[in-house]
C-alpha positions, 0 to 999 in steps of 0.5 A: 462500519458495523455491517462490514464487521458483521458480514466479514465475521459471518462469512469467515466463520462459515468459511465462505470466500470473500473480497474486502476493500478498506479506505485509508480513513476507514470510513467506507469499507466494503465486503463482497463474496467473489460472485458479488464482486464480479456482479459489481464490476470489481476484479481482483488478482491476489497472488494468482487467485482471481475472479478475472479472465487470465489475459495480458495486454501490451505494457501501458504507457504512462506520461505525466501531464501535470504534477504539483509544483515544486513550490507546493511540494516544498511548502508541504515538505517544510511543514513535515520537517516542522512536525518532525522537529517538534516531535509530533511525528518521526516518519510521515508518508507525504502523498500527492496526485499527478495528472497523467495520460494513460494509453489504455483503459483502467481495466486494460491497465489491471490486466497488463500490469504485473504485481502480486496485488491487483484490483480494478474497481467499478471503473473508478480506479485500478492499482498494481501493488507490490506490497503485502498488508497482512497474510493469515495462514494456519493461525499465523499472521504475517506482514511484509513492510517495504521501505527503501528503494533505489534504482537498480541501474546505479553503481553498487546499488544494493550497498547504496540502499543498505547503507543509506542512513535515511533508508535505514532509519525509515525501515527501522521505524516502520518495522518497530511500528508494525511489530507493535501493531501486530502485538495488538492482535497476536502473541509471540510477535517477532521479526523473522527476516530483516531488510532483505532486498528484492528487485522490481521491474518497471516500465522505466527502470528496475529498482531494488526494494528492501522489505522485512517479514514480521509474524505472530500467533493468532488465537484459534478462533480468529475467524470469529472476529476477523472484521475487528482484527482488520480494522484494528490494523488500518491504516497500514503503518508503512504508508502513514507513519509513526507514531500512527495516530499523531502522524495521521492527524498531520497528514490530514492537515498537510495533504490537499485532499482525502486519500479515500481508497488510495493507501487503503488495503484490500484482500481476499479470504478463501475459506482458510487463509487470508491474503491482502495488499496495500493500495499503492501504484494507484490510478484513479479516474476523475471526470475522464482525467487520470491521476496517479498517486505517489509519494514517500516517507519523510524523516529528519534525514530527508533531503528535499530534492531527493524526496521530490525526485522519488515522488515523481520517479514512483509514477510507473507500471510494474512489468514482468 
């Protein structure tokens, strides 16, 4: 951990470009210069800034081979509901792996999927994330929590999403949490845009997603302690829950295994600005088998059937 902080601070102060990756538990963060990343078989694309050859392939085909049983999901869901009733958490993101078949390699998936935050890591995993973690530009830090989705194909989809009590509660909770998180490291934190809608294309059906923009002012010398700033903000609130510390404890009790780099964060620093994403829409390789991790936020308003369907429906590839 100390070596990560020291290297990030050293490179940032010298304005040397670097790539970083932090796991959900915060146990194994890594940082490489762009050249070191390439040598280590790590390829990234962050809003068009990439160390990979710019090429596209055909849309990958993902099919479910084996998911967790409805019974197991129900047991875990009820444990979350119990924690909600006791006040241990107000919102908990419940995550599970699903075994899938994949029509291409992980590297081909990296090239073919369309998303602002993409990563291929040493043939161990690849992901194509639509969600920003933080951006830093001209001493201002920004974050854009994404909470609330609905199929764009249903009737009156936008109003259905905007007026859904569960989605409203979930989004409000995360906006409040991330506003507090930014306040630990920034001043004059404010919500610049609240619950705006974006349309996302997938290889199955398009979806509408609600996001918000939160920003605050950093000290002029933020590069001197960039490593510490990043570690203070993890894990990202939108994929853990609130209150963060208690909710993370419940996640460890309820979920079957460690998340590792899934729902961690990664990003790049180009010498002046920082841009980073949350590690979701994530496919990992285990002993030549592929697993896709997915899930959703559970609140006191959550319905078992709807949450289980959302868990399965999030297994897709983002496309142009």
